[in-house]
C-alpha positions, 0 to 999 in steps of 0.5 A: 784636762778633767772630764768632770769637775768637782761637782760632777758636771762635764767640763767642755774645753774651748778649741785651740783657736778659741782659747787665744781669743779666750785669753784676751777676753779674759784679760779684758774680763768679759765672760757672760756671767748672767743673761736672759731671754726677753722675758727675763728667764736665765740663760746660764746653766750649770749643767755644762761647765766651760773651761773647768770654771764657767757655767754655760749659755743654754738655749732650746734650739729647733730644726725641722721636726728636731728639738734639742738643746745647745750649750754655748761657752760664756767667754765671748769669742770662744766657739766651743759649744755642745748640742744634745738631742739634735742631729745633722745640723752643720751649716743649718739655720736653727731656731733659738729659743728660751728653754724655760718659756719656749720663746724664740730668741729675737733677732739683732740683725743679719749675719754675713753668712745668710743666718740671723744673729740671735740676741741674748740680753745681759739683764732682765729688762731686755735692752738691745744696748746691753746685750750680746748675739750669736749666729743662728746657722750652726757652724758659721764663722760667727756663730760665737758669742758677741758682745753688743759693742762688737755688734754695733762696730759690725753694722757700722762698718760692716766689716766682721 
């Protein structure tokens, strides 16, 4: 696998488990190509490219006195991520914010791990019926991008 793409940007692969899930999601066609904070700022960044073709979702993260950046794979179900400038956060609950306006992202609901599912909107209207979410506990088994229909099913059945 190449370390940099043709534009010189880092390439981050999905984990083996994530690749299986990613293939299913790609076949279904659900890769997040655009998403926004509640103020309409884009959260897609070409600074991190996943699987040599998809721009990552960028979030500002805070934990205690640390502030950093996290890039998430835009492929729903893929857990690949990279963090910058923040350390020792495994299993910690992070505050996730828009990197442009620094506004904390709204909560969709609670995760079974005790963290919160943070909402990322798929259009600038900030409509909870058109969103994705990710758990704010770094390393949670549910810390992957989830589609709105999966989130609603989770809350209806209370089964991940």
